[in-house]
N, C-alpha and C positions, 0 to 999 in steps of 0.2 A: 450102775455106772452113769455119771452124768458127763454129756458130751457138751463142751462149750466151744462155740464157734469162735474163730479169731476174726477180730475186725481189722481191715487193712484201711490205712488211710492213704488216699491217692491224690494225686495232682489233679485239680479240676479239669485241665485240659487234656489229660489222658482219659479221665472218665468220660469226659464230653465225646471225644474221639471213639471210644469203646461203644458208647451208646449209639452214636452214629453208625458205627458199622454193624449194629445189631438190628438196624432197621431194615426191612424188606418189604417187598411187594407181594401181596397175597390177595386174591380175587378183588383187585382194584382198590384196595384199602391200604394206607400206610400203616404198618403195624410196628409197634415200639416193643420193648422187652415184655416177658410174661403175658404175651397174646393181647396186650392192650391197644386199642386203636389209638393213633396219635391224635390228641385234640389240643390244637394250638390255643385255643381260648382258655381251656382248662389249665394248661402249662403257664399261660401268661398269669392267669389269676393266682396260681400257687406261687409263682415267682414274686408277685405284687404282696402277696401275704407274707413272704419272708422279708420282703423289703420293710413292711410295716413293723414286724417283730424287731428287726435290726434296729430301726429308728426309735423304737419304744426302749430298748436297751440303751441306746446312746443317750436318750433323755435321761434315763434313769442314772446313768454314770455321771453325767453332768451334774445332775440335782444332788447327788450324794458325796462328791469329792470335796474333801476338806481344803478350801482354797488357801488356808493359811498353812498348810503343810506341803512343802516344796516335793518331797517324795511322793505325795498321794497325787499331786497335780501331774507329776512325770508320768506315773502309772496310769492315771486316767487319759492322758494324751496318748500313751501306747494303746490302750484299749480302744480308744475312739479311732485311731489310724487303722487298727486291724478291723474294725466294724466298717470303716469306710472302704477297706479292700474288699470286704463282703460285698458291699453294695455295688462296686465295680463288677463282681462276679454275676450279680443279678443283671447288670446292664449287658454283659456279654451273653449271659444265657437268653435274653430277650432277642439278641442278634442271632443266636444259634437258631431260636425257634423261628424267626423270620426266614432264615436260610433253609429251614426244612419245608417251607411253603413256596420257595421258588421253584420254577419249572426245572424239569430234569430233561436234558436234551430236547428243549424247545416245547415240552409238554409240562402241564402242570400235573403235580402228584394226584390231583382229584381226577385228571384224565385217564390215569393208568388203570 
């Protein structure tokens, strides 16, 4: 018998809220899901990698669209708009990473 897991597509803000509620203090370290210590620099680098991938895809869409075909141009504009929205998500993710490094109750997370 093969078990297949169902993948649920979630709203980014809900996922972020869920992740933030999963964070907790343990032995003076900020822990994120699955027992990993939160590493802001690593998360920022991962987010930057995603931006690079998105920008590469945007370049490919632009280079491959047949500019003489109005339908293709419309579709490309739609794809580029969706990719721009994902870049905005990357920007918000950086803001969330910054928020996680802010002091809690007047103390830095590093001081807990």
